[in-house]
KOLZA-318513 format. One record per residue (C-alpha): residue number from 1; x, y, z; residue in one letter. Coordinates in steps of 0.5 Angstrom, whole numbers, plus 500, padded with zeros to 3 digits. Example, Ala and Ser with C-alpha at 12.3 -4.5 7.8 and 13.67 -1.06 7.14 Angstrom:
<recs>
1,525,491,516,A;
2,527,498,514,S;
</recs>
This chain:
<recs>
1,704,731,272,M;
2,705,737,277,T;
3,711,738,281,R;
4,710,739,288,D;
5,715,744,291,Y;
6,713,743,298,F;
7,711,736,299,P;
8,706,734,305,R;
9,712,732,310,Q;
10,715,739,309,C;
11,709,742,311,W;
12,708,737,317,T;
13,715,739,319,L;
14,714,746,319,S;
15,708,746,323,G;
16,711,742,328,I;
17,717,747,328,L;
18,712,753,329,I;
19,708,749,334,G;
20,715,748,338,M;
21,717,755,338,M;
22,710,758,341,F;
23,711,752,346,L;
24,718,755,348,C;
25,715,762,348,A;
26,710,760,353,S;
27,714,757,357,I;
28,719,762,357,A;
29,714,767,359,A;
30,711,763,364,A;
31,718,762,368,Q;
32,719,770,368,T;
33,718,772,375,P;
34,714,778,377,S;
35,714,782,383,I;
36,710,788,380,E;
37,705,792,384,G;
38,705,796,391,T;
39,706,793,397,Y;
40,704,796,404,Q;
41,707,794,410,L;
42,702,791,415,T;
43,707,789,421,S;
44,714,788,423,R;
45,716,783,429,K;
46,722,785,433,L;
47,727,779,435,S;
48,724,780,442,D;
49,717,779,440,G;
50,714,786,440,T;
51,709,787,434,M;
52,710,794,431,L;
53,704,796,426,K;
54,702,803,423,P;
55,702,808,426,P;
56,709,806,429,D;
57,712,803,423,V;
58,709,805,416,M;
59,712,803,409,A;
60,710,803,402,F;
61,714,799,397,Y;
62,713,799,389,T;
63,716,795,384,F;
64,714,797,376,T;
65,717,793,371,K;
66,724,797,371,T;
67,724,801,378,H;
68,723,800,385,R;
69,721,805,390,N;
70,721,804,398,F;
71,719,809,403,N;
72,719,807,411,L;
73,718,811,417,V;
74,718,808,424,Q;
75,717,812,431,K;
76,720,809,437,D;
77,717,810,444,A;
78,721,816,446,T;
79,718,820,439,G;
80,724,819,435,K;
81,724,817,428,F;
82,727,813,423,S;
83,726,814,415,S;
84,729,811,409,T;
85,727,813,402,S;
86,730,809,396,N;
87,729,809,389,V;
88,733,804,384,S;
89,732,800,377,T;
90,732,793,377,Y;
91,731,787,373,T;
92,729,780,375,L;
93,729,773,371,T;
94,728,766,374,A;
95,735,766,376,T;
96,738,773,378,E;
97,735,780,381,Y;
98,740,785,379,S;
99,739,792,382,E;
100,742,799,380,T;
101,741,804,386,R;
102,739,811,384,L;
103,739,814,391,F;
104,738,812,398,N;
105,736,817,404,I;
106,737,815,411,V;
107,735,819,417,N;
108,736,815,423,D;
109,734,820,429,Q;
110,733,813,433,I;
111,740,811,432,G;
112,743,818,433,G;
113,746,818,426,K;
114,746,824,421,D;
115,742,824,415,I;
116,746,819,410,V;
117,745,820,402,Y;
118,747,815,397,D;
119,747,817,390,L;
120,753,812,388,S;
121,749,809,382,G;
122,752,802,385,K;
123,749,796,381,T;
124,749,789,385,Q;
125,746,782,383,S;
126,744,776,387,V;
127,741,769,385,P;
128,734,768,385,V;
129,730,761,387,K;
130,723,760,384,M;
131,719,754,387,E;
132,712,754,384,G;
133,709,761,385,G;
134,714,763,390,R;
135,720,768,389,I;
136,726,768,394,Q;
137,732,772,394,F;
138,737,776,398,K;
139,737,784,398,A;
140,742,787,393,A;
141,743,792,398,F;
142,743,791,405,G;
143,742,784,409,Q;
144,735,782,408,R;
145,732,776,405,S;
146,725,777,401,Y;
147,720,771,400,V;
148,714,773,395,F;
149,708,769,395,E;
150,702,771,392,G;
151,700,777,394,N;
152,704,777,401,T;
153,711,779,401,W;
154,716,777,407,T;
155,722,781,409,S;
156,727,778,414,T;
157,733,781,417,A;
158,739,777,416,E;
159,741,778,424,N;
160,733,776,425,N;
161,732,783,428,T;
162,726,784,425,N;
163,721,780,420,V;
164,716,785,416,D;
165,710,782,413,V;
166,707,786,406,W;
167,701,786,403,E;
168,700,788,396,K;
169,695,794,395,V;
170,689,792,390,P;
</recs>
């Protein structure tokens, strides 16, 4: 009579446990949100209904796995410009968006303000809401709400002064 050190029940239980580990890993991977890609601003709707499009407002926003890079330039009817450049690191989970500002530069001729440089290295976090393929959160810095859905991203100013529509660049 041979001794069975690993009875059949043990192998069955091991198989079930391994299967559950793979299932949990795949569920976690499926719930990890992603906003990676480069987005181009296609339009900006002002609170009075005016629709701005390139070349009056142009912007690109790139999210890698860990960094984001934002550049925007806007020209008003008088020919004055406003521009913003921002580089940060970020993390995005199913429950939180956290961002650390590396630098931010704002040049606001339109508003008649001096150039502002921010190299503070500040970190801020905000909650994330996910429903299906939709990812929603407020900007870590600034007063905007972001909604990512498919290849479109909408950015709305809290005081509704403008709504930006972005399309992912292939």
